[in-house]
C-alpha positions in Angstrom: 149.4 26.4 97.3 153.1 26.9 97.7 155.0 29.9 96.3 158.7 30.1 96.2 160.0 33.6 96.1 163.4 34.5 94.8 163.9 37.2 97.4 167.6 36.5 96.9 169.4 38.8 99.2 169.5 40.6 102.5 171.4 43.5 101.0 169.9 45.9 98.4 173.4 46.0 96.8 173.1 42.3 95.9 169.5 42.6 94.6 170.7 45.4 92.3 173.6 43.2 91.2 171.2 40.4 90.3 169.0 42.9 88.4 166.0 41.8 90.6 164.2 45.2 90.2 162.8 44.8 93.7 163.6 46.2 97.1 164.1 44.4 100.5 160.9 46.1 101.7 158.9 44.9 98.6 160.2 41.3 99.2 159.2 41.4 102.8 155.7 42.7 101.9 155.3 39.9 99.3 156.0 37.3 101.9 153.5 38.9 104.3 150.8 39.2 101.6 151.1 35.6 100.6 151.0 34.4 104.2 148.0 36.6 104.8 146.3 35.0 101.8 146.9 31.5 103.3 149.6 30.6 100.9 152.7 28.6 102.0 155.7 30.8 101.3 159.3 29.7 100.6 161.9 32.5 100.7 165.0 31.9 98.6 168.2 33.6 99.5 171.4 33.6 97.5 174.6 33.5 99.5 178.3 32.9 98.9 179.3 35.9 96.8 182.8 37.2 97.1 181.6 39.9 99.6 179.9 37.4 102.0 180.9 37.6 105.6 179.8 36.0 108.9 177.8 39.2 109.5 176.0 39.1 106.1 175.0 35.4 106.7 173.7 36.3 110.1 171.8 39.3 108.6 170.2 37.0 106.1 169.2 34.5 108.9 167.7 37.3 111.0 165.8 38.5 107.9 164.4 35.1 107.3 163.3 34.9 111.0 161.7 38.4 110.8 159.9 37.7 107.6 158.7 34.3 108.9 158.2 32.4 105.7 157.1 28.8 106.0 160.3 27.6 104.4 163.7 29.3 103.7 166.4 28.2 101.4 170.0 29.5 101.4 171.4 28.6 97.9 175.1 29.1 97.1 175.7 31.6 94.4 176.6 29.6 91.3 177.7 31.7 88.4 177.1 29.8 85.3 180.2 29.3 83.2 180.9 31.9 80.6 178.1 34.2 82.0 179.0 37.9 82.6 179.2 37.4 86.4 181.3 34.3 86.0 183.8 36.2 83.8 183.6 39.2 86.2 184.5 37.1 89.2 187.6 35.7 87.5 190.0 34.1 89.9 187.5 34.2 92.8 185.9 31.2 91.2 187.6 28.1 92.7 185.5 25.2 91.5 185.6 24.3 87.8 184.0 20.8 88.1 180.6 21.8 86.7 179.0 18.7 88.2 179.4 20.5 91.5 177.4 23.5 90.3 174.4 22.4 92.4 173.6 25.5 94.6 174.9 23.7 97.6 178.6 23.5 96.9 180.4 26.9 97.4 181.9 27.8 94.1 183.4 31.2 95.0 185.8 31.9 97.9 184.5 34.9 99.8 187.2 37.4 100.8 186.4 37.1 104.5 186.2 33.3 104.9 187.1 30.1 103.2 184.5 28.0 101.4 184.2 25.4 104.2 183.4 28.0 106.7 180.8 29.5 104.4 179.1 26.1 104.0 179.2 25.5 107.8 177.6 28.9 108.5 174.9 28.2 105.9 174.1 24.8 107.4 174.0 26.6 110.8 171.3 28.9 109.4 169.3 26.0 108.2 169.5 24.2 111.6 168.5 27.3 113.5 165.6 28.3 111.2 164.1 24.8 111.0 164.7 24.0 114.7 162.6 27.0 115.6 159.9 26.0 113.1 159.9 22.4 114.4 159.5 23.5 118.0 157.4 26.5 117.9 155.5 26.6 114.6 154.9 23.3 112.7 153.6 21.3 115.7 151.0 24.0 116.5 149.8 24.4 112.9 146.8 22.2 113.3 145.8 19.4 111.1 149.0 19.2 109.1 147.6 21.5 106.4 148.4 24.7 108.2 146.5 27.0 105.9 143.7 25.6 103.7 142.1 27.6 101.0 138.5 28.5 102.0 136.2 25.7 100.8 138.9 23.1 101.0 137.9 20.6 103.7 139.0 17.1 104.8 136.7 14.3 103.8 135.9 11.2 106.0 139.0 9.5 104.6 141.2 12.4 105.7 141.8 13.6 102.1 141.4 17.2 101.1 139.0 18.3 98.4 136.8 21.2 97.5 133.3 21.2 99.1 131.6 20.9 95.7 133.6 17.7 94.9 131.8 15.9 97.8 128.4 17.0 96.8 128.5 15.0 93.5 
């Protein structure tokens, strides 16, 4: 089982702006509860708002490392055309080619950096996060299915199935 959580932000201010109705502490607890239940967890973070800085990107990276989800994703904030946030951002929106609204291309120019620096820093977060996982987590996870639901076992062909499936 794999659950992708829209934890969205390292700052409560951004959670509030997105109307998430959660807190940073609740999001951290959700990641831990899912991991404790043996569920693969993906934490989604939205980056690239106008108030993004090198420090906020670092804070988001450190939060991802602290929470220790199995997967982390830093998606660029992409305000959908004609939405309230799109209109509110006004001249901060620099990309109007809607084919590039893909959650990877920075759409907004943050006040503290240009869009290319934003993308470089996000890619740096990905490299660091997954480098740590590749060296210190994934190889030591066991059989490749790091966490199996109780009752899910590998059959003689190496396939996973419930115990009762093999008894028929």
